[in-house]
C-alpha positions as CSV (number, residue, x, y, z in Angstrom):
1,M,0.0,0.0,0.0
2,T,1.4,3.4,-1.0
3,I,0.7,6.3,1.3
4,T,0.9,9.6,-0.5
5,I,2.1,12.9,1.0
6,R,-1.4,14.2,0.5
7,E,-3.0,11.5,2.7
8,Q,-0.4,11.9,5.4
9,L,-1.0,15.7,5.6
10,L,-4.8,15.3,5.7
11,A,-4.5,12.7,8.5
12,T,-2.1,14.8,10.5
13,L,-4.3,17.9,10.2
14,R,-7.3,15.9,11.3
15,N,-5.7,15.0,14.6
16,N,-3.8,18.3,15.1
17,P,-5.6,21.3,13.7
18,G,-3.8,24.6,13.6
19,L,-0.3,23.6,12.7
20,N,2.2,25.7,10.8
21,S,4.1,24.2,7.8
22,A,7.3,23.5,9.9
23,L,5.4,21.5,12.5
24,L,3.4,19.8,9.9
25,A,6.5,18.8,8.0
26,S,8.2,17.4,11.1
27,M,5.1,15.4,12.0
28,V,5.1,13.6,8.7
29,G,8.9,13.3,8.6
30,M,9.7,15.6,5.7
31,T,10.9,19.1,5.0
32,S,8.6,22.0,4.7
33,K,10.0,22.6,1.2
34,K,8.9,19.1,0.2
35,I,5.3,19.5,1.4
36,S,4.8,23.1,0.2
37,G,3.5,22.0,-3.2
38,T,1.1,19.5,-1.7
39,I,-0.2,22.2,0.8
40,S,-0.9,24.5,-2.1
41,A,-2.8,21.8,-4.0
42,L,-4.9,21.0,-0.9
43,M,-5.7,24.6,-0.5
44,A,-6.7,24.9,-4.1
45,D,-8.9,21.8,-3.8
46,G,-10.7,23.3,-0.7
47,L,-9.6,20.5,1.6
48,I,-7.6,22.8,4.0
49,S,-7.7,26.4,4.9
50,C,-5.1,28.8,6.5
51,E,-5.2,31.6,8.9
52,G,-2.6,34.3,9.4
53,R,-0.3,36.1,7.1
54,Y,2.5,34.7,5.0
55,G,5.2,33.1,7.1
56,Q,2.8,32.7,10.1
57,R,0.1,30.6,8.6
58,L,-1.8,28.0,10.5
59,Y,-3.4,25.2,8.5
60,S,-6.5,23.3,9.4
61,L,-9.0,21.0,7.6
62,T,-12.2,22.4,6.2
63,S,-15.5,20.5,6.7
64,Y,-15.1,19.3,3.1
65,G,-11.6,18.0,3.9
66,M,-12.8,16.2,7.0
67,R,-14.6,13.7,4.8
68,Y,-11.4,12.7,3.0
69,A,-9.0,12.7,5.9
70,A,-8.1,9.4,7.5
71,D,-8.6,9.0,11.3
72,T,-5.0,8.1,11.9
73,V,-1.7,8.7,10.1
74,P,-1.0,5.4,8.2
75,G,2.3,3.7,8.9
76,R,5.1,4.2,6.5
77,K,8.0,1.7,6.0
78,I,11.3,3.5,5.9
79,G,13.1,3.0,2.6
80,T,10.1,2.0,0.6
81,T,9.1,5.4,-0.7
82,K,7.8,5.8,-4.3
83,L,9.3,9.2,-4.7
84,I,11.5,9.7,-7.8
85,Q,15.1,10.5,-7.0
86,R,16.5,13.2,-9.3
87,T,20.0,12.9,-10.7
88,D,22.4,15.6,-11.7
89,T,22.1,14.9,-15.4
90,N,19.0,15.6,-17.4
91,V,18.5,12.6,-19.6
92,I,16.1,14.4,-22.0
93,C,18.6,17.2,-22.5
94,Q,21.4,14.8,-23.2
95,E,19.4,13.0,-25.8
96,C,18.5,16.3,-27.4
97,R,22.2,17.5,-27.3
98,N,23.4,14.2,-28.9
99,S,20.9,14.4,-31.8
100,A,22.1,15.3,-35.3
101,V,20.0,18.5,-35.5
102,M,21.3,19.8,-32.2
103,K,24.9,19.0,-33.2
104,R,24.5,21.1,-36.4
105,I,23.0,24.0,-34.4
106,L,25.8,23.9,-31.8
107,M,28.4,23.7,-34.5
108,V,27.1,26.9,-36.1
109,W,27.3,28.7,-32.8
110,G,30.8,27.4,-32.2
111,R,30.1,25.3,-29.1
112,V,30.9,21.9,-30.6
113,G,33.7,21.0,-32.9
114,V,33.3,19.2,-36.2
């Protein structure tokens, strides 16, 4: 069973309303940078709401979000995450750079030798 970040955040907010992003991130075992996109998506969907100004926001579930939140935070096995690990090289860019068309373009601009 795969538990998404979205489900973890909803379950955490059901049990602990009024958390800021730093506390929320620490409770699900992630960084606040990693959950910020999910928080924005949950707010856009109307599942959570926030109070306070930027940097001091407190998040809580809406009545609509209470229907979708689990009662407890599901357990997560360490090391079995389905998140994609990014690498330093961009594979698509390297495929494009190695194509014949791109080599001609780079040769015109003097970036690649003949």
